[in-house]
N, C-alpha and C positions, 0 to 999 in steps of 0.2 A: 490635866496637870502634867502627865508624862510628856505630852506634846509641847507644852510650854517650856518644860525643862530642857527638852531636846533643842528647841529654838534658841534658848539662852546659851546652851553649850556650843551650838554652831556659831552664834554671834561672838562669844568669847574667843573661840578658836580663830575666827576670821580676824578679830582685833589683834590677837597675838601674831598671826601670820602677817598682817599689815605692818605691825611694829618691826618684825624681824626682817621682812623683805623690802619694805618701803617706809623707812622712818621719815623720809621727806614728806610723804603723803600724810602720815600721822601728825607730823609737826605742823603742816599747813592747816589741817583740820583743827588742831588745838589752838593755833593762833587765831583762826577764824572765830572760834568760840570765845576766846579771850577778848578779841576786838568787839564782838557783839555784847558781851557782858559789860565792857567798858564804855560802850556807846561811841566807838571810834570807827572811822572809815579811812581807807588809804587814798591819799591825794598826791599829785605831782605838780611841780611848778618849775619853769625854766628861769634861771637867774644867771645872766651872762653865759659862761660856758658850762654851767652846772645844771643838770636836771636833779632837782632835790625832791626826794620822796618823804612823805610825812603822814602821820596820823592826825586826824582832826575830829573833834566831837564836842558835844555840849551846845548850849544855846548860842547862836551866832551873835546875839546882841549883849551877851554877858561879858564881864572882864576876861581878858585873855591870859592864860598861863602858857608860857612857852618852855619846853623841857629839852635839856641838852644832855646827851649821854656821855659816858667816859670813853677813854682810849680802848679801841677794840670792840666797843659796844654798838648798839643801834637803837632804833626807836622802840623795839620790843621791850627794852629795859623798863619802860614806863607803863606797860599795859595794866598790870594789877594795881599799881599805885593810882593810875588815872581813874580806875573804876570808882574810887571814892570821891572824885572831884567833878565829873562831867555833868552831874545834875545841876551844879551851881555856876560852873565856869566854862568858857570857851577854851578848850584844851588843844594844844598843838605839840606833838612830839616828833622831833626831826630825826632823820638819818643825816647827820652832819656831812657836808661835802667830804669825800674820801672814805666814807664808811657806809655800811649797810648796803642799801640799793640805790643810794645817790651816786652821782658821777664821780669817777676817780681818775681824772686826767693827771698827767705827770707835772704837778705843780707843788708848791710848798703848802703844807697843812699846819704850819706853826700857828700859835694862838692868835697873834696879831692879825694874820691873814684871815683866819676864820672869823674874827670879830667883824671885819669889814664885809665879808660874805654874808654874815648873819644880818648886818645892817641892810644890805641890799635885799635880802629875803624879806625882812620885816616891812620894808618900804613897798616891795612888790605885792605883799599880802594886804597892804592898806591898813596895817595896825599902827595906831598912833600912841597908845599906852599899853603896857603889858607888865605882868609879873614874870620874872625870870627865875628858873630853877635849873641848877646844873650839878652833875656828879663828876668828881675827879677832874679829868681834862675839861669836861663840859662846864664844871664849876669855875675853872680858871677862865674860860671864855666868857661865861656869864658875868664874872666879877669885872673883867677888863671892859666888857661892853658897858656895864653900869657906870664905870668910871669915865668912859669916853662918850657915851650917849645917854647920860643920866636923865635928861629931860623926858625920855621915853619910858623910864622904868618906875613902876609903882612900888615894887618890892623885889628883893633879891633873896634867894635861898641857895646856900652853898652846902652841898652834901659831900663831905670827905674830899674837898677840892684840892687840886694841886696849885702851885704858884707861890708858895712861901718857903723860906728856909726855916726849918723847925729846930727847936732846942734839942729834941731827941730824934736822931735819924731813924727812919723806918727800916724795916727788914729788907724791903725791896732795894732801897738805895745803898744799904750796906752790901748787899749781894753784888749790885752793879759796880760799886767801887772796888770790890775784890776781883772784878773781871768775870764774874759768873754770868750765865745767860739771863736775859730779862724774863722773869717768871710770868709776865703777862702775854708772852708770845709763845704759841704752841708750835713746836718743831717736830715732835713725834707723838704718836697716839697717847702714850702714858703721860705726856705733859698736860693733857686736859684735866686729869684728876688733880695734878699738882696745882693748876690754875684755880680750880674750884675750891680747893682747901685754902688757897692763898687769899682769895677775895671774900670768902664767906667764913664766918665763925662756925656756922653749922650749915654745911653744903646741903642743898635740896636733894632728895632721893631722885634718881634718874635711871631709867632702863638702859642697859648696856648698848642696845642699838642706837639710841639717841645720843649717848655719849660718843660713840664712834662717829656718828653723823656730824656732831658739833666739832669734834676733833679734826675731822677731814676738812670741814669748812675753814677752821682756823688755820690749819696747816697750809691750805691753798693761798692764804693771805699773808703768810709770815714775812715774805720779802717786802711787801707793801707796808706792813706794820713796822718792820725794822726801820724802813726809810722814814716813816712818819715820826717814830720815836726819836730818831736821830735829829730830825728837823726841830722837834719840840725842845730838845736839849741845846742844839746849836743856836737857835733863835729864841731862847728863853726870855720871857718878859716877867720880871719879878713883880709881885702884887704889892709889896710893902709900900712903894711910892704911890700906888694907884688907889689903895683902899681909902685913904682920907678924902678922896674926891667923891666917894659914893655917898649920896644924901639919902637914898632910899632905906627904909627899914631892912635889916639884913639878918636872916636866920643862919646860924652856923650849926649844922647838925652833923654828928660824927658817930660812927661805931667805935666803941672803946677797944675793940680787938682788931682794928685795921692794921694789916701788915704792909699795905701798899703805901699809905700816907699817914704818918703818925698823928694821933689825936692832939699832940702838943702844938699842932698848927694853930689851934684855937687861941693859945696863949699869945701868939704873935698877932693874930688878926683882930681879936676883940678890942684891944686898946686903940686900934687905928680906925675903927668904924664909928660913925656918928650914932647909929641906932641899932646896936647889936642885940640879938637874942641867941641864947645858947641851949642846945639840947645834946646831951651825950647819951647814946643808947647803949645799955649794958649788954655784954655778950653778943655783940653785933660786929660785922666786919665792914668791908670797904663799900658795899653796895646795899645800904639799908632799904632802899625802895624795892629791891628784889628780895632781900632776905626776910624783911618784915614789912610788906607793902602797906597793910592796913594801919599798923601802928605808926609808920613813918608819915603816911598821909594825914593821920589825926594830929600829929605834931605840927605838920605844915598848915593844916586848917586852923589850928589854935593860933598859930603865928599870924595868919592872914586876918583872923577875926580880931586879934588883939591890936592890929595895926590898921584896921579899916578906917578910912577917912583921914 
C-alpha cells in the first residue's frame, strides 16, 4: 500500500511539474483525450491557396454536420459538443481560413469571402447536403451560406450569431462605440481573464499556467485579429435581407447573459425566417457549446429530430 501511495505521489508531482513547466504538452494531451472521447481525428485539405485543418468523425455514410467557430476561435470550440453527436452523424469542425491551424495569407477574411471559401471546401470534400451550425461570426457565415447556397443545406443552427442590428446594443458594441479596446482581443496577460468573463456567464476553472499559455497565444495573434475585425466591420453584410431567402429549418439558440451579441437579436431574426425554432439558455453566455456542451447538444439534437424529413 505504501508503495502504491508513493507511486501516486510521484505521478501527481510529475503532472504538476508538466503543467507548470510545459502547459503546451499538457494541453496537447488533454486535446488528444478530448478528440478520442469525441471520436474525431485531425485532417487537412488544400483548397485554392488555403490549407484547411479540421476535425472529422462519425459514420462516413451518415448525414454531415459542419461546424463553424466564432471570431478568435478554432475547431477545438466544438470538441465536447461533438462528443454527443458523432455516434449518429458525420461531423466536421473547421479551423476557418485565417484561424487556428489553417492558412493565414494576407487576404480579406470578411464574411462574404469566407462563404465562398466554405463553398469551395464543401465541394472539395464531396459533400452534397449538410447541416450547418455556427457560433458568433461562424453563425453569420453559416446564415449567409444558407441564403446563397440553400440547395445544399438541410438545416441551419445559429448560436449567438452576428450579422443583425439588435434592438438592444450589446455591451461589446457599446464599448467599441465609446472608443474602448475590443474585449475579444487579448493585448496583455490580464486581458485573458477579462475575455473569459466576457464570453462566459460562468467561466471554467483553469490552472494559471494554462491561462498564461492561452494569453500568450492570443497576444501573438492580436494584430492579425485586429485586422480581421476591421475587415468584418468594413465589409459587413447585414443578414436582414438574406434571412428570408433561407428555406431550411433554423434553430436560434442564445445564452441570455451574452455580453458580446445581445439576445434581442432573436426578435429581429425570427420573423424573417421561414421555419424558426428558438432556445434561450438561462445563465449562459456567448459560447453555449463551450459553457454547457451536453445541454447545448441536446437542444440541437431535439431540433434535428423535430425537423427530420
